[in-house]
Backbone bond lengths (Angstrom), bond angles and torsions (degrees), N, CA, C in turn:
res aa  C-N    CA-C-N  psi(-1)  N-CA   C-N-CA  omega(-1)  CA-C   N-CA-C  phi
1 M - - - 1.450 - - 1.533 109.24 -
2 C 1.302 116.37 142.26 1.466 120.01 -176.65 1.529 111.20 -84.58
3 D 1.307 114.75 161.20 1.458 122.59 177.88 1.534 107.32 -86.50
4 V 1.320 116.01 95.55 1.462 122.05 -174.61 1.519 111.14 -58.86
5 N 1.309 117.87 -42.77 1.468 120.65 -178.45 1.522 111.63 -61.61
6 K 1.319 117.02 -36.69 1.469 121.07 178.19 1.524 110.34 -59.90
7 Y 1.326 116.07 -45.14 1.464 119.89 -177.98 1.523 112.15 -74.32
8 L 1.315 117.26 -31.25 1.467 119.66 175.13 1.524 110.33 -65.06
9 E 1.326 116.44 -39.79 1.465 119.93 177.11 1.526 110.92 -66.00
10 M 1.328 117.14 -39.13 1.461 120.56 176.97 1.530 109.92 -62.12
11 Y 1.323 116.58 -43.55 1.469 121.81 179.02 1.528 110.56 -58.81
12 K 1.331 116.40 -46.41 1.469 120.42 179.97 1.522 111.05 -61.81
13 E 1.324 116.21 -41.05 1.462 119.88 -179.91 1.522 111.19 -68.07
14 I 1.321 116.89 -41.64 1.465 121.04 179.69 1.526 110.90 -61.60
15 K 1.338 116.83 -37.84 1.466 120.31 -179.46 1.519 112.88 -63.37
16 T 1.332 117.87 -18.01 1.463 120.64 -179.71 1.524 112.90 -88.07
17 L 1.344 116.85 -5.87 1.465 120.02 -179.01 1.522 111.12 -64.09
18 Q 1.312 115.35 141.56 1.451 122.52 175.64 1.536 108.30 -97.88
19 P 1.329 117.46 161.28 1.470 119.55 -179.66 1.529 113.70 -53.16
20 E 1.332 117.19 -38.23 1.462 119.09 179.60 1.536 111.34 -68.18
21 D 1.333 116.62 -27.80 1.465 120.34 176.54 1.528 110.93 -68.01
22 T 1.318 116.11 -46.60 1.467 118.66 -179.63 1.526 110.56 -67.70
23 L 1.322 117.60 -34.31 1.460 120.59 175.89 1.528 110.58 -62.11
24 Q 1.316 116.52 -43.80 1.466 120.29 178.00 1.529 110.48 -61.96
25 L 1.328 117.17 -42.11 1.463 120.62 177.97 1.530 111.12 -61.20
26 V 1.323 116.54 -42.38 1.465 120.92 178.92 1.528 109.95 -63.72
27 M 1.314 116.38 -45.76 1.462 120.40 -176.89 1.531 112.33 -66.23
28 E 1.326 117.08 -29.75 1.461 120.21 -177.23 1.530 112.86 -100.97
29 A 1.313 116.70 10.41 1.464 120.24 178.98 1.523 110.57 -62.31
30 K 1.331 115.14 144.72 1.463 120.70 -176.73 1.525 113.27 -79.50
31 D 1.331 116.15 -26.98 1.462 119.45 -178.96 1.525 109.81 -153.46
32 E 1.318 115.91 176.85 1.462 121.19 -174.90 1.532 112.20 -63.80
33 E 1.317 116.95 -38.45 1.464 119.72 -179.72 1.526 111.02 -63.94
34 E 1.316 116.40 -42.99 1.460 120.90 177.97 1.529 110.05 -64.37
35 R 1.324 116.03 -42.87 1.471 120.97 179.26 1.527 110.27 -61.51
36 D 1.331 117.03 -43.79 1.465 120.75 177.87 1.526 111.56 -60.76
37 F 1.325 115.85 -40.72 1.462 120.25 179.54 1.524 111.25 -61.97
38 F 1.333 116.94 -47.51 1.457 120.18 -179.25 1.528 111.52 -67.80
39 E 1.326 117.58 -34.57 1.462 120.50 174.98 1.525 110.38 -63.77
40 M 1.323 116.36 -40.21 1.458 121.12 178.45 1.535 110.32 -62.46
41 L 1.327 116.82 -41.93 1.464 119.93 177.56 1.527 110.93 -62.41
42 G 1.331 115.96 -45.10 1.456 119.75 179.25 1.514 111.74 -61.09
43 N 1.321 117.26 -41.87 1.462 121.42 178.45 1.521 111.14 -64.76
44 F 1.322 116.64 -41.80 1.463 120.85 178.46 1.526 110.61 -60.08
45 L 1.322 116.43 -47.78 1.464 120.14 -178.84 1.524 111.17 -63.52
46 L 1.326 117.30 -39.28 1.464 121.27 176.79 1.526 110.78 -63.58
47 Q 1.310 117.08 -43.72 1.467 120.74 178.84 1.519 111.64 -62.35
48 Q 1.322 117.43 -37.29 1.466 120.59 178.24 1.530 110.26 -64.39
49 K 1.329 117.02 -42.24 1.463 120.58 178.31 1.524 110.87 -65.78
50 Q 1.337 117.10 -41.62 1.457 121.10 178.52 1.528 110.70 -62.33
51 K 1.308 116.07 -40.69 1.466 121.08 179.61 1.525 110.72 -60.10
52 K 1.333 116.88 -43.87 1.467 120.87 179.34 1.528 111.05 -63.88
53 V 1.325 116.80 -40.84 1.465 121.11 179.83 1.528 110.05 -63.99
54 I 1.321 116.73 -44.71 1.468 120.83 -179.79 1.521 111.14 -65.34
55 E 1.322 116.32 -45.20 1.473 120.08 -179.82 1.533 111.82 -62.54
56 G 1.319 116.57 -32.42 1.453 120.83 -179.71 1.509 113.99 -91.37
57 N 1.346 117.79 5.67 1.457 122.64 -176.61 1.527 111.16 49.55
58 L 1.305 116.66 45.38 1.455 121.58 -176.58 1.522 113.30 -98.71
59 F 1.328 117.33 12.32 1.462 120.16 -178.21 1.487 111.97 -100.89
């Protein structure tokens, strides 16, 4: 069984990443799989921000 609290803390920390942080992670990735993972995180965070803007009619 996994340590749920560990992953919840990771999730909270990941949510604080800025676009330049995810870009740095992508650029310093060791291989394509790692790069894809960090790109996916960056896209997810961008989509969350876009969702908030749309919901708030802030565009």
